[in-house]
N, C-alpha and C positions, 0 to 999 in steps of 0.2 A: 533131804533132797528127794524130789519125786522120782519114782521108778518109771512111770509113764505119765504123759500129759496129753490131753485132747480137748477139743471144743465141741459144743453141741448147742442146739437152739431149742428154746421152750416153744412147744406148739400151742395152738388155740385152746386145747383142753387142759393145759397146765401140765403136760407130760414132757419129760426130758428123756431123749434117747441116749443110751449109753453104748459106746462102741464095743463090739464083741471082744476085742483084745484087752480092753480095760476091764470089762466085766469078768473075763476069765482070770486075769491077774489078781483081782480082788476076791475071787471065789464066789461070785454071784451068778446064779443060774437063771435061765428063763423060767417064767411062771413060778417064782419063789418069793418068799417073804424076806424083807430086809429091815434093819433098824435104821432110823433116821434121827439125827440130832441137829438142832440149830444151835450154833456155837458163836460166841462173841469173845473178843479179846478184851480183858479188863482195861479200863482207862483209855481205850482207843476209840477214834471216831470212825473207824472202818465199818462197813456194813457187816452184819452177821453172815455166816456161811453155813453150808450143810455138810454133815459127815454121814455117809451111807456105809453101812457095814453088814456083814453076815451076822445073824443073831448069835452064833456061837463065838464070834470073835469081837469082843468089845474094844473100841479104839482107846489108845492112850492119849490123854489130854495133859497139857502142861498146866502149871499152876496159874498161868495167866489166862487160860481159856475157861469160860463159864458156859455151862449148858443152859440155854434159855428155854428150850422146848424139846421134847423127846416123844417119838411115836413109832409105830410100825408102818411099813409101806410094802408095796408089792411091785415086782418087775413083771410085766406081762409077756406074752409069747413073742412080741416084736422087739423085746429088749428095751422097752420104755418104762421109766420110773414115774409112777403117778404121785404127785405131790399135793398135799392138802392146801386149801386156799389160805389158811392161817400161816403156813410155812412160806408160801409164795409172798404174802404180804410182809412177813418178818424179814425175809432176805431181799425184798424189793425185786423179786423176779417177776417179769411180766411176759405175756406172749410175745414172741419174736425177739426176746432178749437173749444174748449169748451167754453161755455158762462155760467156765473153764473147769475141767475135771482132772484131778491129779490122783494118782495111786500112791499112798503112803503106807508105811509099816513094814514089818518083817515078812519073810516068805511064809505062805500058808496062814497068814493072819493079817492081810492087808485090808485097808479101808479106802474109801473114796472121799476126797475133799472137793466140794463143788462151790466155786466162787462166782458171783454175779459179775459179769463184765459189760453189762449194758448192751444197747442195741448195736453200737458201732465200734466199741472198744475191743481191741484184741488183748494186749497185756500191758501192765503198768510199765514194764521194762522198755517196751517199744516206745511208749509215750514219753518216758524219761529221756530216752536217747534221741528224741526228736524225730523218730520215724513217722509218727502219726501226729497230725495236728488235732484241733478240736473238730468234732463231728466226724471223726474217722477218716478225714482227708489227709493226704500227705502234706507234711509241713514244708515250709519254704526252706531251702538250703542256705540261702544267704539273707542276712539281715542288713538293712541300711539304717544308719543313724546320722542325724544332722546335729552339728554343734554350732551354735550362734555365739559369736564373741562380741 
């Protein structure tokens, strides 16, 4: 279960701004280097996601998670994470798409999990509950059906 959760948007340069409270909880500082992994769940059709961690704290992966790509990244003075173009392509993150950021892991060893939520989508839970329709608009509350005999 995530400790903290937040949303951010990818800017034109492919940078993701990480909120300060989430950065602090994961032990990531301004102008510091971080480790980045692109991870996918075995046998799943879901998009791959990013794991961002402090170089001294490697994240724990389950047996179903497969590391597809791994590299070093940097958080700049404004708290933005610069992502390589290959990582953006692999996770299908584009400029102006929304990313969901979760803090996972034990105290003093947490890491960030970043999921692509597309340009209009907030969370899958809201979509499943019928709060959002397609294209990010609110769904109809009532459905009408006709039966012809």
